[in-house]
N, C-alpha and C positions, 0 to 999 in steps of 0.2 A: 166817499163823495159827499161834499155838503149839499145842503139845500139848494142854494143856491146854482151851483153846478150840475144839478139835475134839472133846474128847472130851464136854464140855460141850453144845455146841450138837447135838451125836449125843443125846444124853442127852434135851435138849428136844426133839428130834424126836420120839423114843419116845413122850415124856408125851403130846406132842399125838396124835399117831396113835392111843396108845391112849383118850384120852378121844375122838376119833373114833368107834372102834370098840367103845369102852363095854366096856373089856376092865378090869374090876376089879382082876383079879391083877398086870394089869402096872403099875396104878397106885399099888397097894401097894407093889411091888417099888421102885416110882421114888421115891414118895414117904416119906417118916420119918414115922414114928409121931404125932410131933407136930406132922406137917405142916398149915399155915395156909393158907388163901387170904382176903386183903386184897382187899375190891373197896371201889376209888374213888366213893363216891356220898356223897348225902346225907341221910342219916348215913351214915358207913361201916358195911359190912356184913362178917361172919367165915363162913368156912364152915372148920371140921374138917377131917381127913381122911376119917372116918365121913361126914359130911354131904356132902363132896363125893363121894364115891365114888357116896351114895345117890342124890344130886342128877343126875349125870351120866349113871347109868342112867335117869333118867327126865326131869324136867322140862327140865334144863340140857343141851342136847346142841350138840356141836360141830362141822361138816359141813365145816370147810375152814379153812386158817392159812397164812400167808404171814410170816416175819421178816424185816424189815430193819433196818439201820444196827445189826447185832449187836455186842454188847460184851463178853467175858468178861474180869473180873478176878480174879487169886486174891489171898486173904488167908490165909496159913498152912493150916489145914484147912479153909475156906471157899472157894469161888468165886461170884462173883456176876454173873448173866446178867441184860442188860438188852437190851430190842429194842424199835422201833416193830412192832407187828404189824395185821396184818389181820385178824380173825376174821370169821368166818360162826358165829355165835351164835346159840341160841334158849332163850327162858327162859319158862317157862308158857304155852307156843303162841306167844309173843311175839317176832319179829324183833327180832336183838341186835346185829346185823351191823355193824360200822362198824373204823376206826381204834380200836385201843388203846396203851396202852405196859405193856410186861409189865417186872418186876424178879423177879428168882428169885435164891433163896439156896442153894447145895448146900451139903453139908457132907461130908467123907469121913471114915467111920468110923476108928476106931481099929482095931479087931477085924478087920473083914471087908475093910477098905480100899475098899469101893465106895463112889459117892456116892449120897446121898440128898438129894431137893427139901426143904426144912426150911418156906421160904416162898416164896409166889405173890403179887405184888400188881398186881394188874388196874385199869387205868386207863382210863375212855374218853375220848377228847379230845371230847367235848360231855355235855350233859345228857340226864339221864333223869330224870323225877321219881318216875314208876312203878316204878323198879330197884329201892329198898331195899325197899319191903313185899315185893315177886315173892322177892328175896333172903332175907328173915327168914323167909320164908316153908318154905326151903330147912331152916334150921337144925333138924336134929334135935332139940336141946334148948329150941328155942321153946316 
């Protein structure tokens, strides 16, 4: 594994542990101000950083994760992380545990030189008709 791959994978684990512990401050350190979570549902749903931070403190909880088939590719100041993931999630008191495909875009700052997650795409490998409505309720601008 190259140095960049190890660095990004470490940041991914920090992000997921912060989510599990509901550590809003750590998520704010790791996620860019314009961070966007895109969830593959029909229709697709978006959570910006404030919505995600608020949701993870309440109705969108993560209690476990395992990454498989991790791939990290660097593109200039950006790094793309992809992995199959087993996620133990709950949304609105509903179990949302399952297999997901996670794609994250990290961008290295010009001034502080640290990595920030700018975008996370989360796609469950099976359909859930109730998911879009549950996610829509988490949007602060809704």
